[in-house]
C-alpha positions in Angstrom: 235.0 257.8 -37.8 233.3 254.7 -36.4 235.8 252.0 -35.5 235.1 248.6 -37.1 234.9 247.0 -33.6 231.8 249.1 -32.8 229.5 246.5 -34.5 228.0 249.0 -36.9 226.1 247.4 -39.7 225.3 249.8 -42.6 222.3 249.6 -44.9 222.1 250.6 -48.6 218.6 250.8 -49.9 217.7 249.1 -53.1 216.2 251.8 -55.3 214.5 251.5 -58.7 213.2 254.6 -60.6 211.4 254.5 -64.0 209.5 256.9 -66.1 206.6 255.3 -68.1 205.7 257.2 -71.3 203.3 255.7 -73.9 204.0 252.2 -72.7 207.8 252.6 -72.8 209.9 252.4 -69.6 212.8 254.9 -69.3 215.2 254.4 -66.5 215.7 257.4 -64.2 219.3 258.1 -63.0 218.3 261.0 -60.7 215.1 262.7 -59.6 214.5 266.2 -58.3 211.3 268.0 -57.3 210.6 269.3 -60.8 213.0 267.4 -63.1 214.5 264.0 -63.9 217.8 262.9 -65.3 217.2 259.9 -67.6 219.8 257.3 -68.3 219.0 257.0 -72.0 216.5 259.6 -73.3 214.5 259.1 -76.4 212.1 261.5 -78.2 208.6 261.9 -76.8 206.3 264.9 -77.3 204.9 266.9 -74.3 202.2 264.9 -72.4 201.4 262.7 -69.4 203.6 260.1 -67.9 204.0 258.0 -64.7 206.9 257.7 -62.3 207.4 254.3 -60.7 209.6 254.3 -57.5 210.6 251.3 -55.4 212.8 251.7 -52.3 213.5 248.3 -50.8 210.1 246.7 -50.8 208.0 249.9 -50.8 206.5 250.8 -54.2 204.7 253.9 -55.3 203.6 255.6 -58.5 202.3 259.0 -59.5 201.3 260.9 -62.6 203.4 263.7 -64.0 203.2 266.0 -67.0 206.2 266.5 -69.3 205.7 270.1 -70.5 208.6 270.1 -72.9 208.5 266.4 -73.7 211.7 264.4 -74.0 214.5 265.0 -76.5 216.9 262.2 -77.4 220.4 263.1 -76.2 219.1 265.6 -73.6 219.1 263.8 -70.2 217.4 266.5 -68.1 213.6 266.4 -68.4 211.3 269.0 -66.9 208.3 267.8 -64.8 205.0 269.2 -63.6 203.3 267.1 -60.9 199.7 266.1 -61.4 197.2 266.0 -58.6 195.4 263.1 -60.4 196.2 260.8 -63.2 194.7 262.0 -66.5 192.5 259.6 -68.5 194.5 257.3 -70.9 197.8 257.5 -68.8 199.1 253.9 -68.7 199.6 252.2 -65.3 202.6 250.0 -65.8 202.1 248.0 -62.6 198.7 246.6 -61.8 
């Protein structure tokens, strides 16, 4: 345990995670290597999507493929990572 007199100042990163599918933004509650947990899933068929991740002031995005799509009421979503963004995949932040 670190005593309060040690002058320790903690830091909590500000993190925002979103999945963009067909122009819709879905908030991500948790992200793993090959899956997401969505806060409020809605129905989407299998297809391309983009993940938008901001940690403090550092922003990045990448394309993914949803092999099983998204089912309303099912928060876990399977992912396949894309090596490049397929044509027609929306870029939410330009």
